[in-house]
C-alpha positions in Angstrom: -1.9 -9.4 41.7 -2.0 -12.2 39.1 -2.9 -9.8 36.4 -0.1 -7.4 37.4 2.5 -10.2 37.2 1.2 -11.3 33.8 1.2 -7.9 32.2 4.7 -7.0 33.5 6.4 -10.3 32.5 9.4 -9.6 30.2 8.8 -10.5 26.6 11.3 -13.0 25.4 9.2 -15.5 23.4 7.5 -14.1 20.3 5.1 -16.4 18.3 4.1 -15.3 14.9 0.9 -17.0 13.7 0.9 -17.3 10.0 3.5 -16.7 7.3 2.9 -14.9 4.0 4.1 -11.3 3.5 2.9 -10.1 6.9 4.4 -13.0 8.9 7.8 -13.0 7.3 8.2 -9.2 7.2 7.6 -9.3 11.0 10.0 -12.2 11.4 12.7 -10.5 9.3 12.5 -7.2 11.2 12.3 -8.7 14.7 15.1 -11.2 14.1 17.4 -8.7 12.5 17.1 -6.1 15.2 16.2 -8.1 18.4 17.1 -11.7 17.4 19.8 -12.0 20.0 17.4 -11.3 22.8 14.3 -13.1 21.6 13.1 -16.6 20.8 11.1 -16.1 17.7 8.9 -18.9 16.3 6.7 -18.6 13.2 3.8 -21.1 12.6 2.9 -21.7 9.1 1.1 -24.5 7.2 1.9 -25.5 3.6 -1.7 -26.5 3.2 -3.1 -23.0 3.9 -2.5 -20.7 0.9 -1.8 -17.0 1.3 -3.6 -14.3 -0.6 -0.3 -13.5 -2.4 -1.6 -10.9 -4.7 -0.2 -7.7 -3.1 2.3 -7.3 -5.9 2.6 -3.5 -6.0 4.2 -1.4 -3.3 5.0 2.2 -2.5 8.4 3.9 -1.8 8.4 3.2 1.9 9.4 -0.4 1.2 12.7 0.9 -0.2 13.4 2.4 3.2 12.3 -0.8 5.0 14.9 -2.8 3.1 17.6 -0.3 3.9 16.8 -0.6 7.6 17.3 -4.4 7.3 20.4 -4.0 5.1 18.8 -6.1 2.3 20.5 -6.0 -1.1 18.2 -4.4 -3.6 19.6 -6.3 -6.5 19.4 -9.6 -4.7 15.8 -9.0 -3.5 14.7 -7.9 -7.0 16.2 -10.8 -8.8 14.7 -13.3 -6.2 11.2 -11.8 -6.5 11.0 -11.1 -10.3 10.7 -7.4 -9.3 10.4 -4.4 -11.5 10.5 -0.7 -10.6 7.3 1.4 -10.1 7.1 5.1 -10.4 3.4 5.5 -9.9 -0.1 4.4 -10.9 -1.9 5.1 -14.1 -5.6 5.7 -13.4 -7.5 5.0 -16.6 -11.3 5.9 -17.0 -11.5 7.0 -13.3 -12.5 10.7 -13.8 -14.5 9.7 -16.8 -14.4 7.1 -19.6 -11.3 7.6 -21.7 -9.8 10.2 -19.4 -6.6 9.1 -17.7 -4.0 10.5 -15.3 -0.9 9.3 -13.4 -0.4 9.5 -9.6 3.3 9.5 -9.4 5.7 9.1 -6.4 7.6 12.3 -7.2 7.4 15.9 -6.3 6.0 18.4 -8.8 7.6 21.7 -9.5 9.2 23.9 -6.8 7.2 25.2 -3.9 7.5 28.7 -2.4 7.4 29.1 1.3 4.1 30.8 1.1 2.4 28.6 -1.4 2.7 25.2 -3.2 3.8 24.9 -6.8 0.1 24.2 -7.8 -0.7 27.9 -7.3 2.0 29.0 -9.7 1.0 26.3 -12.2 -2.7 27.4 -11.9 -1.7 31.0 -12.6 0.3 29.8 -15.6 -2.6 27.9 -17.0 -4.8 31.0 -16.7 -2.2 32.9 -18.7 -1.6 30.1 -21.3 2.0 29.6 -20.0 1.8 26.2 -18.4 1.5 22.7 -19.7 -0.1 19.7 -17.9 0.6 19.6 -14.1 2.4 16.3 -14.6 4.9 18.0 -17.0 6.7 19.3 -14.0 7.3 15.9 -12.2 10.3 13.8 -13.1 8.9 10.5 -12.0 5.6 11.1 -13.9 7.4 12.1 -17.1 9.8 9.1 -16.8 6.9 6.7 -16.4 5.1 8.1 -19.5 8.3 7.4 -21.5 8.9 4.0 -19.9 12.3 5.1 -18.6 14.1 4.5 -15.3 17.5 4.6 -13.6 18.8 5.3 -10.1 19.9 8.9 -9.9 22.4 10.6 -7.6 21.2 11.7 -4.2 18.1 9.5 -4.4 16.9 11.8 -7.2 14.2 9.4 -8.3 11.4 8.2 -6.0 10.3 4.7 -6.7 8.8 1.5 -5.4 8.5 -2.1 -6.7 6.3 -4.6 -8.4 7.1 -8.0 -7.0 6.0 -11.6 -6.7 4.4 -11.7 -3.2 4.9 -15.4 -2.7 8.5 -15.2 -3.8 9.0 -12.2 -1.4 7.7 -14.3 1.5 10.2 -17.1 0.6 13.0 -14.5 0.3 12.2 -13.1 3.8 11.9 -16.6 5.2 15.5 -17.4 4.2 16.6 -14.0 5.5 14.8 -14.6 8.9 16.1 -18.1 9.4 19.6 -16.8 9.1 18.9 -14.7 12.1 17.5 -17.5 14.2 13.7 -17.6 13.4 12.3 -21.1 13.9 9.6 -22.0 11.4 7.1 -24.6 12.7 4.9 -26.4 10.2 1.3 -26.9 11.2 -2.3 -25.7 11.4 -3.5 -23.8 14.5 -6.5 -25.7 15.9 -6.8 -24.0 19.3 -5.9 -20.8 21.1 -5.5 -21.0 24.9 -6.0 -17.8 26.9 -5.6 -17.0 30.6 -8.9 -16.9 32.5 -7.4 -14.2 34.8 -5.8 -11.8 32.3 -7.3 -12.7 28.9 -3.8 -12.9 27.5 -2.9 -15.7 25.1 -0.9 -18.5 26.7 -0.3 -20.9 23.8 -1.4 -22.1 20.4 -2.2 -25.7 19.8 -1.3 -27.2 16.4 -3.0 -30.1 14.6 0.1 -32.2 15.5 -0.8 -31.8 19.2 2.2 -29.4 19.8 1.5 -26.5 22.2 3.5 -23.4 21.3 3.8 -21.0 24.3 4.8 -17.4 24.1 4.9 -14.0 25.7 3.8 -12.0 22.7 1.7 -13.2 19.8 1.5 -11.6 16.4 -1.6 -12.5 14.4 -0.8 -12.9 10.7 -3.5 -15.4 9.9 -5.2 -13.2 7.2 -8.9 -12.7 7.0 -9.5 -15.5 9.4 -8.0 -13.4 12.3 -7.7 -16.5 14.5 -6.1 -14.6 17.3 -7.2 -11.0 17.3 -10.8 -11.8 16.1 -11.7 -15.2 17.2 -9.7 -15.6 20.4 -9.4 -12.0 21.6 -12.9 -11.0 20.4 -11.9 -7.7 18.9 -14.8 -6.2 16.8 -14.4 -5.2 13.2 -15.6 -1.8 11.9 -17.1 -2.1 8.5 -16.4 0.7 5.9 -18.3 -0.8 3.0 -20.8 2.1 3.0 -17.8 4.2 1.7 -15.9 1.6 -0.1 -18.3 -0.5 -2.2 -15.9 -3.2 -3.4 -16.1 -6.5 -1.6 -14.6 -9.0 -4.1 -11.5 -9.5 -6.3 -10.4 -12.0 -8.9 -6.7 -12.5 -9.5 -5.1 -13.9 -12.6 -1.5 -14.3 -13.8 -0.6 -14.0 -17.5 2.5 -14.2 -19.7 4.2 -11.0 -20.5 3.1 -9.4 -23.8 5.8 -6.8 -24.1 8.4 -4.8 -22.1 7.6 -4.2 -18.4 6.4 -0.6 -17.8 7.5 1.2 -14.6 4.0 1.8 -13.3 0.9 0.0 -12.2 -2.2 0.3 -14.4 -5.6 0.8 -12.6 -8.3 0.5 -15.3 -11.8 1.5 -14.1 -14.9 -0.4 -15.2 -18.6 0.3 -14.6 -18.5 -1.8 -11.4 -15.0 -1.6 -10.1 -11.5 -1.6 -11.5 -8.8 -3.8 -13.0 -5.1 -3.9 -12.1 -2.2 -4.8 -14.3 1.2 -5.2 -12.6 4.3 -6.1 -14.8 6.9 -8.4 -13.3 10.1 -9.6 -15.0 8.6 -13.0 -15.9 4.9 -12.5 -16.1 2.1 -10.0 -15.4 -0.2 -9.9 -12.4 -3.8 -9.1 -13.2 -7.0 -8.8 -11.3 -10.3 -7.1 -11.0 -11.8 -5.5 -7.8 -15.5 -5.2 -7.9 -18.7 -4.8 -5.8 -21.0 -7.8 -5.7 -23.9 -5.3 -5.2 -23.4 -3.9 -8.8 -22.2 -6.9 -10.8 -22.4 -10.7 -10.8 -19.1 -12.5 -10.2 -19.1 -14.3 -13.5 -19.6 -11.0 -15.4 -16.7 -9.4 -13.5 -14.4 -12.3 -14.2 -15.3 -12.2 -17.9 -14.5 -8.5 -18.0 -11.1 -9.4 -16.6 -10.5 -12.1 -19.1 -11.6 -9.9 -22.0 -9.1 -7.2 -20.9 -5.8 -9.0 -20.3 -2.7 -9.1 -22.5 -0.8 -12.3 -22.8 -1.9 -15.9 -22.1 -3.5 -16.8 -18.8 -1.3 -19.0 -16.6 -4.0 -20.0 -14.2 -7.7 -19.8 -13.6 -9.0 -16.6 -11.9 -8.8 -16.9 -8.1 -11.7 -15.2 -6.3 -11.3 -13.4 -3.0 -14.1 -12.0 -0.8 -13.3 -9.2 1.7 -14.9 -6.6 3.9 -13.2 -3.2 3.9 -12.6 -1.9 7.4 -10.4 -2.2 10.4 -10.2 -3.9 13.8 -11.3 -1.5 16.6 -8.0 -2.5 18.3 -5.0 -4.0 16.5 -3.2 -4.6 19.8 -5.1 -6.2 22.6 -3.5 -7.9 25.6 -0.4 -9.7 24.3 -1.7 -10.0 20.7 -0.8 -7.7 17.9 -2.5 -8.1 14.5 -0.7 -7.3 11.2 -1.9 -7.4 7.6 -5.3 -8.8 6.7 -5.9 -9.9 10.3 -5.9 -6.2 11.3 -8.1 -4.9 8.5 -8.3 -4.4 4.8 -8.3 -1.5 2.4 -8.5 -2.4 -1.3 -5.2 -2.2 -3.2 -5.9 0.8 -5.3 -3.0 2.8 -3.8 -0.9 -0.3 -3.0 -1.0 0.4 0.8 -1.3 -3.2 2.1 2.4 -4.0 2.5 3.0 -0.4 3.7 0.5 -0.9 6.6 2.2 -4.2 7.5 5.5 -2.4 7.5 4.2 0.5 9.6 2.7 -1.9 12.1 6.0 -3.7 12.5 8.0 -0.4 12.8 5.5 0.9 15.4 5.8 -2.4 17.3 9.6 -2.1 17.3 9.5 1.4 18.6 7.1 0.4 21.4 8.5 -3.2 21.9 7.4 -4.4 25.4 10.8 -5.9 26.4 10.1 -5.6 30.1 6.4 -6.2 30.0 3.2 -5.0 28.3 2.1 -1.6 29.4 -1.5 -0.5 28.7 -0.3 3.0 27.8 1.9 1.6 25.0 -1.0 -0.5 23.8 -3.3 2.5 23.7 -0.8 4.7 21.9 -0.2 1.9 19.3 -3.9 1.6 18.6 -4.4 5.3 18.4 -1.6 5.7 15.9 -2.7 2.8 13.8 -6.3 4.0 13.7 -5.3 7.5 12.7 -3.0 6.3 10.0 -5.5 4.0 8.3 -8.3 6.6 8.5 -6.2 9.0 6.5 -5.4 6.3 3.9 -9.1 5.3 3.9 -10.1 8.9 3.1 -7.5 9.1 0.3 -8.9 6.0 -1.3 -12.5 7.2 -1.0 -11.5 10.3 -2.8 -10.8 8.3 -6.0 -14.4 7.1 -6.1 -16.3 10.0 -4.8 -14.9 12.7 -7.1 -15.8 11.5 -10.6 -17.7 12.7 -13.6 -18.9 9.3 -14.8 -22.5 8.9 -15.6 -22.4 5.5 -17.3 -23.3 3.3 -14.3 -25.1 3.3 -10.9 -21.8 2.3 -9.2 -20.1 5.6 -10.1 -23.2 7.7 -9.6 -23.7 6.3 -6.1 -20.1 6.8 -5.2 -20.4 10.5 -6.3 -23.6 11.0 -4.3 -22.6 9.3 -1.1 -21.9 11.1 2.1 -18.1 11.0 2.8 -16.2 11.4 6.1 -16.2 15.0 7.3 -12.4 15.3 7.1 -12.4 14.3 3.5 -15.3 16.6 2.7 -13.3 19.5 4.1 -10.1 18.7 2.2 -12.0 18.5 -1.1 -13.8 21.8 -0.4 -10.6 23.5 0.6 -8.8 22.5 -2.6 -11.7 23.3 -4.8 -12.0 26.8 -3.4 -8.4 27.8 -2.8 -6.0 25.2 -4.2 -4.7 24.6 -0.8 -3.6 21.2 0.6 -2.2 20.7 4.1 -0.6 17.5 5.2 -1.7 16.0 8.5 1.0 15.0 10.9 2.3 11.4 10.2 0.0 11.1 7.2 1.2 8.7 4.5 0.2 10.6 1.5 1.8 14.0 1.2 0.5 17.2 -0.5 1.5 16.3 -4.0 -0.3 13.0 -3.9 -3.5 14.7 -2.9 -3.0 17.4 -5.6 -2.3 14.8 -8.3 -5.5 12.8 -7.5 -7.7 15.8 -6.9 -6.7 17.3 -10.3 -6.8 13.9 -12.0 -10.3 13.3 -10.7 -11.4 16.6 -12.1 -11.3 19.1 -9.2 -10.0 22.4 -10.5 -9.3 25.1 -7.9 -11.3 28.3 -8.3 -8.5 30.5 -6.9 -4.7 30.5 -6.3 -2.4 32.1 -3.8 -1.6 35.8 -4.5 2.1 35.1 -4.4 1.7 33.7 -7.9 0.3 37.0 -9.1 3.6 38.8 -8.2 5.3 37.1 -11.2 5.0 38.8 -14.6 4.4 36.7 -17.7 8.0 36.6 -18.6 9.2 35.6 -15.1 6.5 33.0 -14.7 7.2 31.5 -18.1 10.9 31.3 -17.3 10.2 29.7 -13.9 7.8 27.0 -15.4 9.9 26.5 -18.5 13.1 26.0 -16.5 11.5 23.2 -14.4 10.1 21.4 -17.5 13.3 21.7 -19.5 15.4 20.2 -16.7 13.0 17.3 -16.3 12.9 16.7 -20.1 16.7 16.7 -20.2 17.0 14.2 -17.3 14.3 11.9 -18.7 15.9 11.8 -22.2 19.1 10.6 -20.7 17.6 7.6 -18.9 17.6 4.1 -20.3 14.4 2.3 -20.9 13.0 0.6 -17.8 13.4 -2.8 -19.5 17.0 -2.2 -20.4 17.8 -1.1 -16.8 16.1 -4.2 -15.3 18.1 -6.5 -17.5 21.3 -4.8 -16.6 20.7 -4.2 -12.9 18.6 -7.0 -11.4 17.7 -9.6 -14.0 16.1 -12.7 -12.4 17.6 -16.1 -13.2 15.9 -17.7 -16.3 
């Protein structure tokens, strides 16, 4: 009976353990939507630093801000943000071979077949340019141009200062009643009967009680891992990288509207332009390179002057087997980690929050909700994991054991099928609720060197003149739009310039 009472107790007191991006995103959403019904406390210590390097995002954050009615201009000025239209993958397929994975759609689909089939037929006949020629966002990024277009005609995300973003959301959350408590968590008290968390004890001696606890304590996972004993599934046999070094530099030119991901023989380097500086880092596998060598490679390949010494992070790619157990929900690094190659970290925080809002246990925690939450979270991150593995597994590089081993490794069955399907027929099918849509898979598959052997017969019904007109019309419309856009730097300065 005690357990039944405990699990059906209404949730009125929410305790968020940890700040940073995950903690303050959760606080912002909960307080904006349910703040009038909840007592929300966030525990954070000034002495404990946050990872703070998740500076590139994907378009879902635009929608998150719209839900919270956050002013885009205010947010961008406060976080030194720039716009992002995609990611430039350099040296991934092979050394000195580059491509862009953009956020836009490419071409025009037919109800029977995707645009890639008509493009493939056009390439066979010598009537088509590069696949990216038919994508507005990709062409705009190549020319360093950007502007908001009518009817949300340009898909975009942001580059932002993650630490400034947490401060921005803290101010937002406190306006809606969130109470920030300064302190370190030194103990977690659980119920012997239910296993639920009862309170968190701080180094000041204060006990903070709650009905629902959200673990945003980063890699330490103080609640979900240490207190709730949820196991972690290791994915390092598919994702070799286990280390990163981050470095900020001065800007060496105008900010470009895309993230650069530059592959090395043992990992890859990021370059993320903000208004006031550039975020740099290198992600690598300690099995294939010494830390000092990786850091030197980073220092040798930055533009601008370093503003700090490289900060090293160690991580284990994988996911908690449950991200909601009892009355504890884990967000961000506490729930798992996928390296930032496709900028999914903030998205996964956001999805965890939205999912919690949709299943919020106002009248008590029900196991059916917990099970559904975990099922959805697991399915979502598996799809993202496979998309990331794709970038490594499909490559033509022969210059290092790292890339050879990635090409020869056994990959998850679902990914193996998707690669084989596209290679044989050019077909891509989006799985329900999957983050990355068909065009993302097509751009990366083509970019990594997978060329379909066949195309859909619907493309064969067009004669040369009709196909050339169809392809040419799309390209001309995109070229006309892009030529009319201001430069990205001009638009930033006019729209959302940060205070000097």
